[in-house]
N, C-alpha and C positions, 0 to 999 in steps of 0.2 A: 533325748537319751535318758535323763533322770526321771522323766515322766513314764517311760516304758518299763522300768525296772520296778517290780512289785514285791513287797515284803508284807506278809499277813494282810493282803488286800489294800495296802496303802503304798503310794509311790515312794521311791527313794528320796525324791525332792521333798515330800512331806516330812519325812524323818529328819532331813537336813535342816529344814526351816524350823521344826520344833526344837531341834538341838540348838540352833542359833538363838531362838527365843529364850530358852532356858539359860544359855551362857550369857546372853545380853542382860537378862534379869539378874543373874548371879553377879555379874560385873557391877551393876548399879547398886545392888544390896551391899556388896563388899566395899564399894567406895564409901557408902554411908557408914558402915561399921568401922572401917579404918579411920574415918574422921573422928568418930566418937572415942575409939579406944587408943589410937596411935598418935594423933596429932593434938590431943588435949583440947578439942573443941568444947567439951563440957567441963573439963578440969579447970581450964582458964578461959572462960567464955569471952569470945570476941578478940582475944589476943592474936591467935594465928590468922583468923580471917582478916582482921584489920591490917595486919602486916602484909598479907597477900595482896590486898586491895591497894595499899600504898605502893607496893612494888610494881603493880600494874601501871600506875600513873607514871612511873619512870621508864617504861618500856617504849622505845620509839616505834615499834611495829603495831602498837595498839592504836586503833582509829580514834580520832578526836571525839566523835560522838559517844564512843564507849567510855573514854576518859571522863567526859561530862557525866555520863550515867553513874560511873563509879563515885565521882566526887559528890554529886547532888542526891543520889538515891541510895546506892549500896553502902557507902560509908555512914550515911545518916541512919541506916537501918541495920547496921552490922550485928546488933544483938539478936534481932528477929531472924536475920539470915543465918546466924550462927547455929540456931536450933532448927530452923526450917529446912535448910539444905540437907544435912545428913538424915534427918527423919524422913524427908520426902524421898531421898534416894533409896532408903531401905524399903519403904512402903511401895514405891513404884517398882522396884526390883522384884519384890514378892508378888505383886500383882501380875507382872509380866511372866514370871516363872509359872504361876498358877493359870495364866491365861484369863485373867479377870480384868475387864475394861482394858484389853490389851492395846488396841490402837490408840486410845486417848493417853494411856500410860507411856507408850513409845513416843508419842508426839511431845508430851511434857518433858521426857528425857532429852529429846532432840533440842528443845528450846533451852533447857538447862545446859546442854552441851555447847550450844552456840555461844553462850556466855563464857564458857571455858575457852573456846577457840578465840573469841574476841579479846580475851585477856592475855593473848600472846602465847598460848600453850598449844602449838601445833606440833604434833609428833606422830609417829606411826600408830601408836595405840589410839590416839584421838581420831585419826582417819579411819581406822578399822571399826571403832565404835560407831562413828557417825555413819559410815557406809552400811554397817549392820542394821542400824535403826531404819534406814531407808529401804533396805532389802526386806526387812520384816513387813513394812507397809506395802511394798510392791507384791510380795508373796502372801498377802493376808488370807487368801483362800486356804492355803496350807497351814498358815499360822494358827487358825482356829481349831484344828484337829487336836484332840486330847486336851481340851481346855474348858474352863468354867464357862467362858463365852459360848462355846459350841453347845454345851449342855443347856444353857439358858435359852439359846436360840432354837435348838432342835426339840427339846423336851418341854420346857416351861411355857414358852410363847405359843406354840401350837395348842397346848392345853387351854391357855387363856383365850386364844382365838375361838376355839370351839365353844367355850363357856359363854362368851359375849356375842357370838354371831349365829348361834343356832336359833332357828325360828321357834317361837313358843307354840306349844300345842294346846289348843283350847278344847 
């Protein structure tokens, strides 16, 4: 049904997937921005994140292997993670909005989101975000329309192919 409805030569499904890509990217960028501006990640480096991780250790629903990860890796690297997480969220969100390195960016977001889910934060927004990430991967053919990835694949790479594969004339 969505494949049969056309708008300006593109299917309705394509526009829905592009909208989902932009909203997904905006959500990730906003998550990073609010960490920097609203939760004091940079004003009081490590304080919010350390407390969050300590709280994770007290949650009964958090798996034991993840508690080990929090104790042995995350708490030991809290200052690096304090700067890395929000900056990565902003960069990945912008990449996804622009359609640049889209699938790798979505996969990295999903891996980051798995950590959020494992830390005991399962709610409706988390489920929607996670499902959206997988839907973007499933509908990647439509995902690439109106993106930098599409431009690079359709315009730049064929030009490079002709340059390197044309037989030389003697």
